[in-house]
C-alpha positions, 0 to 999 in steps of 0.5 A: 735492514737494521744494524744494532751497534753495541759496545763493551763497557770500556767504550765511551757512550758519548762517542758512540752517540756521535758515531750513530749520528754520522751513520744515520746521516746518509739515507738508505735501507740500513738503519743504525740503532743503539743496542747499548752496553754489554758485558763480555768476558776478557782475558790475557792474550798475545797482545794484552787484555783480549776479547776472544772471538768466541766470546765476542760472537756469543755476545753478539748472538745474545744481542740479536736475540735480546733485541728481537732482530730479524734474520736480515739484521746485523750486529756490530760490537765496538770494543777497545779490547784487543783481538786475539789475531790483532785485526782491526775488525772481523765478522761471521755469518748470521742469518740472511744479512751481512752478519755480526761484526766486531770492531776494535776502536783503540789505537787511532790516536797513535795512527792518525792522531785522532779519536775513533769516530771517523776510522770506525765509521769507515770500518763499520761501513766497509765491514757491512759490505764485506759481510754481504760479499763473503760469508766467512772470514776465510773467504773474505781473506782469500779475496782481500788484497795482500798488498794495499792498493787503496781499496776497502778490500786491502788486508792491511797485514801491516796495520799502518797500511790502513792509512791508504785505505782510509784516505781513498775510501774506494773500491778498486776496479777489480773489486768493483766488478765483483760488487756489480756482479753480486748486485746484479745477482740479487745478493744485496740491493744497490741502495745498500751498496751506495749508502755504505759508499757514501758513509765511506766518503763521509769518513774520508772527508772527516779524516781529511778535515781533522788532519787539516785542523790538527793544530786546533781543538777538535771541531764538532759536526753540527746537527740541525733539527729541521722542525725547529732549527735547533743547532747541536754540537754533536761532539759535545751534545750541546745546543748553540744558544743564539742571542735572538731569533734573527741571528739564529735565522741568519746562521741557518741561512749561511749554513745552507749556502756553503759558497757564502752570500755577500751582504749585498745579496741578502735581500734575495733570501728574505723568503728563506729568512721568513721561513726560518723565523716561522720555524724558530718562533712563529709569533709574527705575521709574514707581512711584518717579517718581510718588512723587518727583514727588508730593513735588515737586508737593505743597502742604505744602512748596514748598522742593524745587520752589523748589530745582529751579526755581532750578536751571532758571532758572540753566540757562536764563540760562546758555543765553540770557543775562540780557537774554533770560531773561524771554522764556524763563523765568517770573518766580519772584516772579509770582503764578500761573500761571507762564508761559514767554512764548515758549511762546505765540509762534508759531514760537518753540517747534518740535517736530522732525519725525523722519519 
């Protein structure tokens, strides 16, 4: 199934790119695509400048037609304009899939002191599930929880109630039985349900991580190209320029080991370091690399390893800045094992899907 993400001109294009990276970070039958910017009509409503639902639905139908989407495919429209009923999101049936959905992305800085990225990730995933379960908004509302219980079916008439839903990112026992029945009846595949639930968990972890680091600049997920091991800061669309291949190899190795690796155990990972070197540069023989990494990781003299780690620290600091450096690099003076903190936070290290 294809889900096309479009946006009104008031929505930041770079932010949507970050959102698409996160949406496509979990494997499953749903593939998310950028449908670009669309122009919609807006007018004054009860809550200020408003995108009325009839205009939003017409715009999404046009996107579905323009991009030649199948009956099973979905369209999601992101906008910072108000909804006429002041909802976070709403949907309508379309074809044989989860339908068309409009998501309001503004106001999160006031509610959770963060931008729209992770809350919108949560709402897109939950709306696709609700669109599978309920073919109209009326049916959706009838089956929602009037009082919030920390379930994706919470109605959240009082908008601050959504904070509980974001923190739990879960399905209550009563709703779980309904989803199981729908899956068993062939209403939609279990793989689609599981993919959306993984995205909800990714959103929950992202919000939790952000709240923990609220006193620092906003951290960015790292996107790694598995073919050449290029590391990109997703939020800034900026590649980390490593000062040498060996620091680059070391960084990839530590990102892969969230529990950390003591320097004394690095020699156990020489094969991985050699493999990383081959992907990054690939100009030296395996025998030569094994010998060189053997010297680097040897116990007798740490001077060369310390030099390469110092180069690595400078490279990462130049990319993320002084305040965020402790998240992206281990403390040189700390006892073993050496740990990159973000490597253990879900959603912060993303391996690009090249298929």
